[in-house]
C-alpha positions in Angstrom: 78.4 -28.0 58.1 78.9 -29.4 54.2 77.3 -32.0 53.8 79.6 -34.3 51.9 76.4 -37.0 50.8 74.4 -34.7 49.2 74.8 -33.6 45.3 75.3 -29.9 44.3 74.7 -28.5 41.1 75.3 -25.0 40.2 74.4 -23.5 37.0 76.4 -20.5 35.9 75.0 -17.9 33.0 78.5 -15.8 32.0 77.4 -12.3 31.0 80.3 -9.9 30.7 79.6 -6.1 29.2 81.9 -6.2 25.9 80.6 -7.5 22.6 82.0 -7.7 19.2 79.5 -9.0 17.4 76.1 -7.6 18.6 76.6 -4.3 20.7 75.1 -5.1 24.2 73.6 -8.2 23.1 73.4 -10.0 26.4 70.9 -7.5 27.4 68.9 -7.7 24.2 65.3 -8.3 24.2 64.4 -11.5 21.8 60.7 -12.5 22.2 59.3 -12.0 25.8 62.4 -12.0 27.7 66.1 -10.1 27.4 68.7 -12.6 26.7 70.2 -12.7 30.8 66.0 -13.5 31.7 65.6 -16.2 29.5 68.9 -18.2 31.1 68.1 -17.0 34.2 64.2 -18.1 34.2 65.5 -21.8 32.4 67.4 -22.6 35.7 65.1 -21.4 37.8 62.4 -23.7 35.9 65.0 -26.8 36.9 64.3 -29.1 39.7 67.8 -30.1 39.6 69.8 -26.9 39.9 71.0 -26.0 43.3 71.7 -22.6 42.7 72.4 -20.3 40.2 74.7 -17.3 39.8 75.3 -14.9 36.8 78.8 -13.7 36.5 79.2 -10.0 35.0 80.6 -6.7 35.1 78.0 -4.8 34.1 75.8 -3.3 36.6 72.6 -3.8 34.2 73.2 -7.3 34.0 74.5 -7.8 37.8 70.9 -5.8 38.5 68.9 -8.1 36.2 70.2 -11.1 38.4 69.0 -9.1 41.8 65.4 -8.5 40.9 65.6 -12.2 39.6 66.3 -13.7 42.8 69.4 -15.2 41.4 73.2 -14.8 43.3 75.5 -12.1 41.0 79.3 -11.8 40.8 80.6 -8.6 39.9 83.2 -10.6 38.0 86.8 -8.6 37.7 87.9 -6.7 35.1 91.0 -9.0 34.2 88.3 -11.9 33.4 85.6 -9.6 31.2 88.2 -8.0 28.4 87.5 -9.3 24.9 90.4 -11.8 25.2 89.8 -13.3 28.3 88.5 -17.3 28.3 85.6 -18.0 29.8 86.8 -20.8 32.5 88.4 -18.6 34.5 85.0 -16.4 35.1 83.2 -20.0 35.5 86.2 -21.2 38.0 85.8 -17.6 39.9 82.1 -17.8 40.4 82.8 -21.4 41.6 84.5 -20.2 44.3 82.3 -17.5 44.7 79.1 -19.4 45.5 80.8 -22.0 47.4 82.3 -19.7 49.7 78.9 -17.7 49.7 76.8 -21.0 50.4 78.7 -23.2 52.0 78.3 -26.3 49.7 80.5 -27.8 47.5 79.1 -28.7 44.2 79.8 -32.1 42.2 78.5 -30.6 38.7 78.6 -27.3 36.7 76.3 -26.5 34.2 77.4 -23.6 32.5 74.1 -21.6 30.3 75.4 -19.1 27.8 72.6 -16.2 27.5 73.4 -16.0 23.7 72.4 -19.5 23.1 68.5 -19.3 24.5 66.5 -22.1 23.4 66.4 -24.5 26.0 63.9 -25.3 29.5 64.2 -25.9 32.5 63.5 -29.8 31.5 66.3 -30.1 29.1 69.0 -28.6 32.1 67.1 -31.7 34.5 68.0 -34.5 31.9 71.9 -33.1 30.8 71.8 -33.5 35.2 70.9 -36.5 35.3 72.9 -38.1 32.5 75.6 -37.2 35.0 74.1 -38.2 38.2 73.8 -41.8 36.7 77.4 -42.0 35.3 79.9 -41.1 37.9 82.4 -42.2 34.3 81.1 -39.3 32.4 83.3 -36.4 32.7 80.5 -33.9 31.1 77.9 -33.4 28.8 76.9 -31.0 25.4 74.1 -30.5 24.1 73.9 -30.8 20.4 72.4 -30.7 17.4 72.1 -33.1 14.2 74.0 -30.8 11.3 71.0 -31.6 8.6 72.2 -30.9 5.4 75.0 -28.8 6.9 77.5 -32.0 6.3 81.2 -31.2 7.6 82.3 -33.7 4.2 80.1 -30.8 2.2 81.9 -27.8 3.9 84.5 -25.6 2.7 87.1 -23.0 3.5 88.4 -20.1 1.9 92.2 -20.6 0.6 93.3 -17.3 -1.5 95.0 -18.0 -5.0 97.2 -15.6 -6.3 97.5 -17.2 -9.7 93.8 -16.8 -9.8 93.6 -13.5 -7.4 90.6 -15.1 -6.0 90.1 -17.1 -3.3 89.5 -20.6 -4.0 87.2 -23.5 -2.5 89.2 -26.0 0.1 87.2 -29.2 1.5 87.6 -29.1 4.7 87.7 -33.0 5.0 89.0 -35.0 2.6 88.6 -34.5 -1.9 86.7 -37.6 -1.9 84.5 -36.8 0.6 83.2 -34.1 -1.5 81.3 -36.4 -3.7 79.7 -38.5 -1.5 75.8 -38.6 -1.2 74.6 -37.3 2.0 73.2 -41.0 2.6 76.2 -41.9 2.5 77.5 -39.6 4.9 77.4 -40.7 8.9 75.0 -38.8 11.3 77.1 -35.4 12.6 76.4 -33.3 15.0 77.2 -29.5 16.1 77.5 -27.8 19.4 74.1 -25.3 19.9 75.6 -23.9 23.1 72.5 -24.2 24.8 74.2 -26.6 27.8 77.4 -27.8 28.4 77.8 -29.3 31.7 81.3 -30.3 33.7 82.4 -32.4 37.1 83.5 -29.2 39.4 86.7 -31.6 39.6 87.3 -31.6 36.2 86.6 -27.8 35.8 89.2 -26.6 38.6 91.8 -29.0 38.1 92.0 -29.5 34.9 90.8 -25.8 33.3 88.3 -27.7 31.0 84.4 -27.1 30.8 84.7 -29.0 27.4 86.1 -32.3 29.0 87.3 -35.2 27.2 85.3 -37.6 28.5 81.9 -36.5 27.3 78.5 -37.2 26.0 76.3 -35.8 24.1 72.6 -34.5 24.8 70.8 -34.5 21.7 68.2 -31.5 21.0 66.0 -30.6 17.9 67.9 -29.0 15.2 65.5 -26.4 14.7 66.0 -25.0 17.8 69.6 -24.1 16.9 69.7 -20.4 17.8 73.3 -19.2 18.7 73.3 -15.0 18.3 77.2 -14.0 17.3 76.0 -11.3 14.9 73.3 -9.3 13.4 72.1 -12.1 11.0 71.9 -14.1 13.8 69.5 -11.7 15.8 67.1 -11.3 13.3 66.6 -15.3 12.7 66.4 -15.1 16.3 63.8 -12.6 16.4 61.6 -14.8 14.6 62.4 -18.5 15.7 62.6 -17.4 19.7 59.0 -15.8 19.5 57.9 -18.9 17.7 59.1 -21.5 20.6 58.0 -19.4 23.0 54.5 -19.9 22.0 54.6 -23.7 21.2 54.6 -22.9 17.1 58.4 -25.1 16.6 
């Protein structure tokens, strides 16, 4: 029987087989573990996560989940295409786990394998934020932008007369000349942890909710693996992080 007074949190690790930037990146060995194992071990180190599930269409990834003693969902093919959004896969994994465990989850935690720098303590702090304030719909881990301030950023625009790309400011031209000290601190999603109420995920089709609050992590821990440049950096940063050198 379901205990409706209990609070249950499900950690979901999505890891489909395909990858445009890095081939089989979710199986890449970075430091002491591959990216799937980094995510699983962080979730297992949490004291507040009730269950963990890996959702994937890759047999090797599903096998890793099995050997690590966590639940795994063989993701339907139509949810594992290059253009497939992550939310349907999260909803599918949630329904799969509620049927499997006979629990109704309150909070859903998304742990992307490609952002491996996080700990069980980080996850617990995010869950604690959710538990302390029922009006919060979700939490996103962020890091200070540092010198990469939006007011000092540009996008490329093709100039047909010059026959080259020109730099166009993301914000107003006036903001481009502001000194760093004059610009408010800004934060960027670091990809490590996303949390949302299950009701928001299922009913509003969102993991990045409207009413969200930050969990701030050090900017030195920003590590997102999208391409081979990221991979080269990660092979330096993650071993240093594992050895407490960062």
